[in-house]
C-alpha positions, 0 to 999 in steps of 0.5 A, a space after each residue: 500500500 503506497 501513501 499518496 504524495 501531496 504536491 506542494 508549491 515551490 517555496 520560491 514561488 510562494 515567497 516571490 508572490 508574497 514579496 510582490 503583493 507586499 511591495 506593490 501594496 507598500 509602493 502604492 500606499 507610499 505613493 498615494 500617501 506622498 500624493 495626499 501629503 503633497 496636496 495637503 502641503 500645497 493647500 496650506 501653502 496656497 492659503 498662507 500665500 493668499 492670506 499674506 496677500 490679503 493682509 498686505 492688500 488690507 494695509 494698502 486699502 486703509 489709505 482709502 479711509 482717511 479722516 472718515 472720508 471714503 475714496 471709492 475710486 482709489 479702492 476700486 483701482 487697487 482691488 481691480 489691479 490685485 484681482 487681475 494679478 491673482 485671478 481672485 475676487 474681492 468684497 469690502 464691507 463696512 459695519 454701520 452704527 446699527 450693526 448692519 453690513 454695507 458693501 463698499 466695493 465688489 470686484 471679480 466674477 465671484 463677488 456678490 455670489 449668492 452662496 457666499 456666507 455673510 461676513 462676521 461683524 466681529 472683525 478678525 483674520 479668518 479663513 473659511 473653506 465651507 465652499 471648498 468642496 462644493 464650489 472650489 471657493 476659498 474665503 479669506 477675511 482680513 480687517 482694514 485698519 483705519 484711523 477712526 472708529 470705522 470697522 471695515 472688512 476685506 474679503 478675498 474670494 479665491 478659486 482653489 487650484 487643485 493639486 492633482 487631476 485625474 491624469 496626475 493620479 493615473 500617472 502616479 499609479 503608473 510610476 508606483 507600478 514601475 517602482 514596485 516592479 523594480 523593487 520586486 526584481 531587486 527583492 527577488 534577487 535579494 531573496 535568491 541570494 540571501 535565503 533560497 541559495 543558502 537553503 539550497 546549499 543546506 539541502 545539498 549538504 543534507 542529501 550528501 549526509 543521507 548518502 553516508 558522507 560525513 565530511 560535509 560542512 554547510 556554508 554559514 552564509 545568509 541571514 542569521 536564522 539560516 546561519 544558525 540553522 547551518 551551524 546547528 547542522 554542522 554541529 550535528 555532523 561533527 557529533 555524528 563524526 565523533 560518534 562514528 569515530 567512537 564506534 569505530 574505535 570501540 569496534 577496533 577494541 572489540 576486534 582486538 579483544 577477540 584477537 586477544 582471547 584467541 591468542 590467549 587460548 593459543 598461548 595457554 595451549 602453547 604454554 602447556 604443550 610447549 612450555 614443559 618440553 622446552 623447560 626440559 630441553 633447557 635443563 638437559 642442555 645446561 647439564 650437557 654444557 656443564 660437562 668438562 670433557 665436552 668438545 668445543 664443536 659440541 659445546 658450540 652446537 649446544 649453546 646455539 640450541 640453548 639460545 634458540 630454546 630461550 628465544 622460544 621461551 621468550 616468545 611464549 612469554 610475550 604471548 602470555 603477556 599479550 593475552 593475560 590482563 595486566 594487573 595495574 596499581 594506580 598511583 600518582 608519580 612524576 612522569 619525568 622522574 620515571 622517564 629518567 629512570 628508564 633512560 638511565 637503565 637503557 644507557 647501559 643496554 647494548 641495543 642503545 649503544 651510540 644513541 643519545 637518550 634525552 628527557 625533557 619536561 616539568 618534574 612536577 607533572 604527575 601521572 595517575 597510572 601504574 608506574 611499572 606499566 608506564 616504564 614497560 611501555 617506555 622501554 619498548 618505545 625507547 628500544 624501538 626508537 634507538 634501533 630506528 635512529 641507529 639505522 637512520 642517516 642522522 649524524 647523531 642518533 637521538 631518542 628524546 622523551 618529552 612530558 607535557 600536560 594536555 588538559 586532564 592528561 599527560 602526553 609522553 612523546 618518544 621521538 627518534 631521528 631515524 627514517 620514520 614509519 613508511 605510509 604503508 606500514 602505519 595502519 598496521 603498526 599495532 597489529 599483533 605479530 606485525 614487524 618490519 624486522 627480519 626473521 629472528 629479530 622480533 615477534 611484532 608484539 611489542 607495540 601491540 602489548 604496549 597499546 594494550 597496557 596503555 588502554 588498561 590504564 585508561 590511556 592510549 598509545 598512538 603514532 603521530 604525524 610529524 614534519 621532522 625526520 623520524 617517528 613520534 609515538 605518544 603515550 597518554 595517561 591520566 594526569 593527577 589534578 591539580 598538577 601544581 
C-alpha cells in the first residue's frame, strides 16, 4: 500500500508572490500617501500665500479711509489691479452704527455670489473653506485698519487650484507600478541570494549526509536564522563524526579483544604443550654444557640450541603477556622522574649503544597510572626508537622523551631521528605479530602489548604525524589534578 504524495508549491514561488503583493501594496500606499501629503502641503501653502496677500492688500486699502472720508475710486483701482494679478475676487464691507453690513466695493466674477456666507461683524483674520468642496471657493477675511472708529472688512474670494487631476493620479499609479516592479526584481534577487541559495546549499549538504558522507560542512552564509540553522547542522555532523569515530574505535577494541582471547587460548595451549618440553630441553642442555670433557664443536652446537630454546621461551612469554590482563596499581608519580629512570637503565643496554637518550619536561607533572606499566611501555618505545635512529642517516642518533600536560592528561612523546614509519606500514603498526624486522629479530608484539597496557590504564598509545625526520609515538595517561 503506497501513501499518496501531496504536491506542494515551490517555496520560491510562494515567497516571490508574497514579496510582490507586499511591495506593490507598500509602493502604492507610499505613493498615494506622498500624493495626499503633497496636496495637503500645497493647500496650506496656497492659503498662507493668499492670506499674506490679503493682509498686505488690507494695509494698502486703509489709505482709502482717511479722516472718515471714503475714496471709492482709489479702492476700486487697487482691488481691480490685485484681482487681475491673482485671478481672485474681492468684497469690502463696512459695519454701520446699527450693526448692519454695507458693501463698499465688489470686484471679480465671484463677488456678490449668492452662496457666499455673510461676513462676521466681529472683525478678525479668518479663513473659511465651507465652499471648498462644493464650489472650489476659498474665503479669506482680513480687517482694514483705519484711523477712526470705522470697522471695515476685506474679503478675498479665491478659486482653489487643485493639486492633482485625474491624469496626475493615473500617472502616479503608473510610476508606483514601475517602482514596485523594480523593487520586486531587486527583492527577488535579494531573496535568491540571501535565503533560497543558502537553503539550497543546506539541502545539498543534507542529501550528501543521507548518502553516508560525513565530511560535509554547510556554508554559514545568509541571514542569521539560516546561519544558525547551518551551524546547528554542522554541529550535528561533527557529533555524528565523533560518534562514528567512537564506534569505530570501540569496534577496533572489540576486534582486538577477540584477537586477544584467541591468542590467549593459543598461548595457554602453547604454554602447556610447549612450555614443559622446552623447560626440559633447557635443563638437559645446561647439564650437557656443564660437562668438562665436552668438545668445543659440541659445546658450540649446544649453546646455539640453548639460545634458540630461550628465544622460544621468550616468545611464549610475550604471548602470555599479550593475552593475560595486566594487573595495574594506580598511583600518582612524576612522569619525568620515571622517564629518567628508564633512560638511565637503557644507557647501559647494548641495543642503545651510540644513541643519545634525552628527557625533557616539568618534574612536577604527575601521572595517575601504574608506574611499572608506564616504564614497560617506555622501554619498548625507547628500544624501538634507538634501533630506528641507529639505522637512520642522522649524524647523531637521538631518542628524546618529552612530558607535557594536555588538559586532564599527560602526553609522553618518544621521538627518534631515524627514517620514520613508511605510509604503508602505519595502519598496521599495532597489529599483533606485525614487524618490519627480519626473521629472528622480533615477534611484532611489542607495540601491540604496549597499546594494550596503555588502554588498561585508561590511556592510549598512538603514532603521530610529524614534519621532522623520524617517528613520534605518544603515550597518554591520566594526569593527577591539580598538577601544581
